[in-house]
Structure formats: C-alpha cells, structure tokens
C-alpha positions as CSV (number, residue, x, y, z in Angstrom):
1,M,20.1,88.4,25.3
2,G,20.5,85.3,23.2
3,R,21.4,83.2,26.3
4,L,18.3,84.3,28.1
5,K,16.1,83.4,25.1
6,C,17.7,79.9,24.9
7,Y,17.2,79.4,28.6
8,G,13.6,80.5,28.4
9,E,13.0,78.1,25.5
10,Y,14.6,75.3,27.5
11,S,12.6,75.9,30.6
12,M,9.4,76.1,28.6
13,K,10.1,72.8,26.9
14,K,10.9,71.3,30.4
15,L,7.6,72.6,31.7
16,I,5.7,71.2,28.8
17,T,7.4,67.8,29.2
18,W,6.6,67.8,32.9
19,H,3.0,68.7,32.3
20,K,2.5,66.0,29.7
21,S,4.0,63.3,32.0
22,M,1.9,64.4,35.0
23,L,-1.3,64.5,32.8
24,E,-0.6,61.0,31.4
25,R,0.1,59.7,34.9
26,A,-3.1,61.1,36.3
27,Q,-5.1,59.9,33.3
28,K,-3.8,56.4,33.7
29,E,-4.4,56.3,37.5
30,M,-8.0,57.5,37.1
31,G,-8.6,55.3,34.1
32,L,-9.8,58.2,31.9
33,S,-9.9,58.0,28.1
34,N,-8.6,60.9,26.0
35,Y,-12.2,61.7,25.0
36,T,-13.2,62.1,28.7
37,L,-10.2,64.2,29.4
38,Y,-11.1,66.5,26.5
39,W,-14.6,67.0,27.8
40,M,-13.3,67.7,31.3
41,A,-10.9,70.3,29.9
42,F,-13.7,71.9,28.0
43,F,-16.0,72.2,31.0
44,E,-13.2,73.4,33.2
45,G,-12.5,76.2,30.7
46,A,-16.2,77.0,30.5
47,L,-16.4,77.2,34.3
48,V,-13.4,79.5,34.5
49,M,-14.8,81.8,31.8
50,W,-18.2,81.9,33.6
51,I,-16.4,82.9,36.9
52,I,-14.4,85.6,35.2
53,M,-17.5,87.0,33.5
54,K,-19.3,87.1,36.8
55,I,-16.4,88.9,38.5
56,F,-16.1,91.5,35.8
57,S,-19.8,92.0,35.3
58,S,-20.2,92.9,38.9
59,L,-17.6,95.7,38.8
C-alpha cells in the first residue's frame, strides 16, 4: 500500500509540474499578464458553475 501512495504522489507532482509549464507557455505565447489570467480563470469557473446549475435545476 505504501508503494501505491508514493507512486500516486509522484504522478500528482508530475501532473502539477506539467500543468504549470503548459500554462506558463500558453500565457507567454498569448502575451497575457498574471492578472488577466486570474480574471479568465474566475470567469471560466463562473461559467462552469452556471452551466452546472442550469443542468441540475432542470431535473
């Protein structure tokens, strides 16, 4: 069980490292500031929540 936990932690760290590098690369290519990126993430989260609320309110 211990080996599985260590592997899971390793793969999660690898995923986080990959995500950060991809995000930094995309930010640099599009010329976005950190502030702009934060606002984009906020609005994306708000849009996703709105869609989820619409789906579950119609059930």
